[in-house]
BAFI-3210 file (N, C-alpha, C; in Angstrom, 3 decimals, decimal comma, padded with zeros to 6 digits):
// residues 126
n [1|2|3|4|5|6|7|8|9|10|11|12|13|14|15|16|17|18|19|20|21|22|23|24|25|26|27|28|29|30|31|32|33|34|35|36|37|38|39|40|41|42|43|44|45|46|47|48|49|50|51|52|53|54|55|56|57|58|59|60|61|62|63|64|65|66|67|68|69|70|71|72|73|74|75|76|77|78|79|80|81|82|83|84|85|86|87|88|89|90|91|92|93|94|95|96|97|98|99|100|101|102|103|104|105|106|107|108|109|110|111|112|113|114|115|116|117|118|119|120|121|122|123|124|125|126]
n.u [017,224|016,534|015,183|013,079|011,493|010,990|009,666|007,458|006,215|005,688|004,100|001,874|001,192|000,250|-001,669|-003,415|-004,250|-005,524|-007,565|-009,033|-009,832|-011,250|-013,333|-014,490|-015,378|-017,196|-019,183|-020,223|-021,570|-020,418|-019,838|-018,293|-016,255|-015,398|-014,767|-012,700|-010,718|-010,049|-009,166|-006,829|-005,160|-004,499|-003,402|-001,327|000,215|000,709|002,447|004,801|005,857|006,401|008,233|010,218|011,544|011,970|012,003|013,867|015,225|016,366|016,772|018,655|018,312|016,455|013,506|011,452|011,976|012,087|009,717|008,134|009,358|008,431|005,681|005,292|005,789|003,926|001,703|001,431|001,596|-000,720|-002,673|-002,851|-003,503|-006,088|-007,518|-007,507|-008,942|-011,204|-011,981|-012,214|-014,692|-016,592|-016,524|-017,271|-019,711|-020,769|-018,500|-017,293|-016,134|-013,877|-012,445|-011,976|-010,026|-007,937|-007,050|-006,194|-004,323|-002,231|-001,364|-000,413|001,801|004,217|005,097|005,084|007,378|009,569|009,747|010,123|012,089|014,384|013,936|013,293|014,142|016,993|020,150|021,873|024,608|024,639]
n.v [005,819|008,055|007,022|005,458|007,978|009,020|006,874|006,881|009,175|009,041|006,974|007,986|009,903|007,768|006,638|008,701|008,827|005,999|006,393|008,569|007,544|005,162|006,591|008,209|005,887|004,717|006,704|006,788|004,670|002,176|-001,124|-001,800|-003,587|-004,136|-001,703|-000,998|-003,111|-001,418|000,800|000,227|-001,069|001,370|002,980|001,683|002,087|004,408|004,725|003,098|004,409|006,761|005,636|004,615|006,720|008,724|007,617|005,321|005,155|004,075|000,482|-000,677|-002,788|-003,984|-002,286|-003,900|-006,054|-004,848|-003,848|-006,263|-007,374|-005,270|-005,411|-008,140|-007,906|-005,680|-006,816|-008,837|-007,803|-006,151|-008,027|-009,034|-006,400|-006,131|-008,510|-008,167|-005,684|-006,604|-008,577|-006,816|-005,426|-007,311|-008,779|-006,456|-004,939|-002,302|-000,573|001,835|001,782|003,370|003,636|001,080|000,859|002,476|001,138|-001,138|-000,724|000,574|-001,908|-003,486|-001,660|-001,885|-004,518|-003,874|-002,058|-003,379|-005,563|-003,953|-002,298|-004,380|-006,436|-005,387|-002,714|-002,890|-002,879|-004,624|-005,435|-005,084]
n.w [009,118|007,777|005,248|006,326|007,349|004,730|003,543|005,116|004,279|001,730|002,032|003,136|001,133|-000,514|001,131|001,363|-001,408|-001,458|000,562|-000,603|-002,998|-002,223|-000,554|-002,748|-004,321|-002,666|-002,289|-004,640|-004,404|-004,799|-003,671|-000,364|-000,706|-003,095|-003,802|-002,106|-003,290|-005,677|-004,752|-003,332|-005,506|-006,767|-005,152|-004,460|-007,113|-006,872|-004,778|-005,617|-007,208|-005,901|-003,788|-005,548|-006,687|-004,431|-001,997|-001,751|-003,998|-007,326|-007,887|-009,483|-010,758|-013,725|-014,966|-015,371|-013,700|-011,270|-010,925|-010,999|-008,465|-006,868|-007,256|-006,073|-003,254|-002,893|-003,309|-001,748|000,695|000,195|000,403|003,025|004,191|002,776|003,874|006,777|006,757|005,654|007,452|009,397|009,114|008,672|010,968|012,858|012,345|012,301|012,174|010,281|006,790|006,252|008,637|009,250|007,156|007,848|010,131|008,825|007,224|008,724|009,904|008,134|006,963|008,123|007,307|004,395|004,467|005,177|003,429|000,812|001,473|001,845|-000,176|-002,849|-003,348|-002,567|-003,824|-006,076|-005,149|-002,392]
ca.u [015,890|015,625|014,503|011,853|010,685|010,702|008,779|006,166|005,845|005,401|003,096|000,965|000,479|-000,404|-002,886|-004,354|-004,963|-006,288|-008,585|-009,820|-010,529|-012,294|-014,401|-015,311|-016,118|-018,176|-020,169|-020,867|-022,334|-019,790|-019,743|-016,901|-015,086|-014,943|-014,105|-011,257|-009,644|-009,482|-008,390|-005,579|-004,504|-004,235|-002,515|-000,016|000,850|001,249|003,645|005,769|006,752|007,425|009,381|011,395|012,473|011,999|012,589|014,880|016,138|016,311|017,610|019,717|017,499|015,407|012,209|010,392|012,285|011,868|008,277|007,846|009,469|007,535|004,253|005,089|005,838|002,914|000,462|001,559|000,992|-002,281|-003,517|-002,808|-004,185|-007,350|-007,627|-007,700|-010,038|-012,790|-012,136|-012,924|-015,766|-017,300|-016,697|-017,530|-020,901|-021,001|-017,228|-016,976|-015,182|-012,546|-011,712|-011,208|-008,954|-006,820|-006,439|-005,558|-003,288|-001,187|-001,008|000,524|002,734|005,520|005,532|005,685|008,569|010,630|009,776|010,379|013,742|015,425|013,829|012,955|015,285|018,272|020,981|022,248|025,789|024,408]
ca.v [006,701|008,894|006,267|005,385|008,868|009,276|005,820|007,432|010,600|008,359|006,119|009,162|010,169|006,443|006,541|009,745|008,205|005,110|007,157|009,660|006,728|004,564|007,535|008,570|005,115|004,386|007,800|006,354|003,329|000,763|-001,456|-001,443|-004,614|-003,743|-000,144|-001,356|-003,489|-000,526|001,855|-000,443|-000,916|002,994|003,771|000,895|002,365|005,866|004,280|002,401|005,727|007,745|004,988|004,520|008,297|009,552|006,920|004,209|005,271|002,833|-000,796|-001,031|-003,817|-003,404|-001,613|-004,902|-006,892|-004,174|-003,798|-007,694|-007,541|-004,407|-006,157|-009,174|-007,316|-004,887|-007,865|-009,661|-006,571|-005,922|-009,268|-008,602|-005,213|-006,497|-009,266|-007,266|-004,642|-007,407|-008,920|-006,081|-004,997|-008,388|-008,760|-005,246|-004,339|-000,922|-000,101|002,574|001,353|004,317|003,404|-000,251|001,028|002,808|000,189|-002,250|-000,235|000,663|-002,911|-003,892|-000,798|-002,716|-005,704|-003,330|-001,279|-004,375|-005,920|-003,123|-001,925|-005,383|-007,135|-004,491|-001,600|-003,018|-002,931|-006,410|-005,638|-004,904]
ca.w [009,546|006,695|004,630|006,878|007,253|003,428|003,430|005,680|003,537|000,383|002,430|003,425|-000,060|-001,000|002,092|000,738|-002,677|-000,951|001,273|-001,144|-004,098|-001,505|-000,230|-003,583|-004,920|-001,539|-002,273|-005,840|-004,142|-004,852|-002,268|000,390|-000,829|-004,406|-003,905|-001,448|-004,309|-006,733|-003,889|-003,035|-006,730|-007,313|-004,075|-004,772|-008,135|-006,353|-003,654|-006,092|-008,263|-004,994|-003,315|-006,563|-006,811|-003,374|-000,676|-001,671|-005,265|-008,132|-007,206|-010,151|-011,788|-015,090|-014,692|-015,157|-012,626|-009,962|-010,964|-010,291|-006,897|-005,742|-007,203|-005,234|-001,934|-002,617|-003,394|-000,286|001,881|000,113|000,732|004,392|004,216|002,409|004,713|008,074|006,314|005,235|008,889|010,556|008,655|008,859|012,302|013,204|011,205|012,735|012,011|009,001|005,829|006,181|009,997|008,886|005,946|008,523|010,905|008,241|006,525|009,749|010,228|006,613|006,875|008,556|006,273|003,202|004,398|005,226|002,154|-000,226|001,735|001,763|-001,381|-003,866|-003,577|-002,183|-005,055|-006,263|-004,430|-001,068]
c.u [015,414|014,783|013,169|010,884|009,994|009,683|007,313|005,490|005,051|004,045|001,899|000,373|-000,162|-001,760|-003,888|-005,095|-005,947|-007,706|-009,638|-010,460|-011,516|-013,353|-015,110|-016,128|-017,300|-019,438|-020,949|-021,462|-021,926|-019,717|-018,224|-015,688|-014,527|-014,034|-012,972|-010,121|-009,044|-008,793|-007,087|-004,536|-003,882|-003,104|-001,020|000,895|001,478|002,460|005,051|006,303|007,110|008,376|010,445|011,984|012,666|012,472|013,595|015,752|015,776|017,077|018,623|019,181|016,897|014,367|011,222|010,824|012,116|010,588|007,654|007,896|008,738|006,188|004,180|005,119|004,393|001,834|000,298|000,762|-000,642|-003,201|-004,021|-003,704|-005,881|-007,906|-008,370|-008,910|-011,352|-012,948|-012,777|-014,160|-016,859|-017,562|-017,479|-018,357|-020,761|-019,940|-017,381|-016,041|-013,679|-011,635|-011,059|-010,175|-007,690|-006,212|-005,610|-004,237|-001,890|-000,592|000,069|001,508|004,081|006,221|006,000|007,011|009,749|010,776|010,455|011,923|014,678|015,192|013,516|014,077|016,669|018,934|021,406|023,731|025,777|024,071]
c.v [007,679|008,299|005,832|006,477|009,228|007,888|006,156|008,292|010,004|007,409|006,941|009,472|008,995|006,344|007,592|009,292|007,197|005,693|007,632|008,516|005,869|005,433|007,518|007,332|004,651|005,569|007,461|005,061|002,211|000,191|-001,701|-002,349|-004,467|-002,542|-000,325|-002,004|-002,419|000,531|001,414|-000,400|000,628|003,303|002,856|001,435|003,978|005,655|003,976|003,592|006,763|006,868|004,854|005,663|008,957|008,896|005,969|004,389|004,064|001,626|-001,162|-002,055|-003,194|-003,045|-002,861|-005,768|-005,983|-003,913|-005,164|-007,848|-006,386|-005,045|-007,357|-008,608|-006,607|-005,816|-008,541|-008,701|-006,300|-006,955|-009,198|-007,404|-005,500|-007,355|-008,858|-006,650|-005,497|-008,059|-008,191|-005,578|-006,091|-008,762|-007,570|-004,506|-002,675|-000,040|000,502|002,027|002,084|003,947|002,098|-000,146|001,378|001,822|-000,898|-002,067|-000,001|-000,713|-003,481|-002,945|-001,494|-003,841|-005,076|-002,707|-002,352|-005,043|-005,019|-002,664|-003,025|-006,361|-006,623|-003,422|-001,919|-003,474|-004,500|-006,574|-005,740|-006,310]
c.w [008,614|005,733|005,148|007,088|005,701|003,041|004,035|005,057|002,326|000,808|002,687|002,212|-000,573|-000,303|001,648|-000,341|-002,269|-000,632|000,497|-002,734|-003,228|-001,163|-001,457|-003,946|-003,982|-001,865|-003,866|-005,869|-004,576|-003,717|-001,715|-000,233|-001,987|-004,336|-003,201|-002,357|-005,197|-005,964|-003,502|-004,203|-006,807|-006,389|-004,253|-005,851|-007,709|-005,557|-004,534|-006,991|-007,278|-004,328|-004,115|-006,676|-005,582|-002,129|-000,867|-003,115|-006,210|-007,661|-008,005|-011,280|-012,713|-014,207|-014,391|-013,894|-011,231|-009,881|-010,501|-009,007|-006,381|-005,862|-006,212|-003,927|-001,870|-002,731|-002,189|000,748|001,729|000,425|002,350|004,969|004,016|003,384|006,228|007,779|006,230|006,732|009,690|010,078|008,756|009,935|013,294|012,628|011,301|012,363|010,343|008,249|005,896|007,499|009,887|007,885|007,063|009,400|010,175|007,700|007,305|010,216|009,328|006,562|006,987|007,675|004,958|003,410|004,545|003,849|000,993|000,077|001,234|000,296|-002,805|-004,389|-003,330|-003,531|-004,891|-005,566|-003,098|-000,475]
res [m|k|k|l|i|r|f|a|i|a|g|g|v|g|f|i|v|d|a|g|v|l|a|a|l|l|h|l|t|l|g|p|f|i|a|r|l|i|a|i|a|l|a|m|a|t|t|w|a|l|n|r|t|f|t|f|a|r|s|g|r|s|l|a|a|e|g|f|r|y|g|s|v|g|v|t|a|a|f|v|n|y|g|l|y|s|a|l|l|l|s|l|p|a|l|q|p|l|a|a|m|v|l|a|t|a|a|s|m|f|l|s|f|f|g|y|s|r|f|v|f|r|g|e|a|e]
***
């Protein structure tokens, strides 16, 4: 349960980065789809650093191996997140991009936790 709470905190910080970057880029008149790609990438980098040091601890693998695994899970979750975000914006044109981001992020959070806890940060001996 402690890991889940720490994951939620790290995710909350990542969410703030994601939402802040998305809002800033939308304000700069970048389109909602390109802005979201940039925001997801920066949020993913933020959450890797936090999950690695605060939530799960280092995995015991090399930084490159851990980074590859984190990226694999992160990109998979990002595809789900971005796909839901895009589907929501395209199917509900009145929906604000930040609202679509909130819904898509909530849906992909469970995939992220499972992947990070089981595939990335789980030690070799576990």
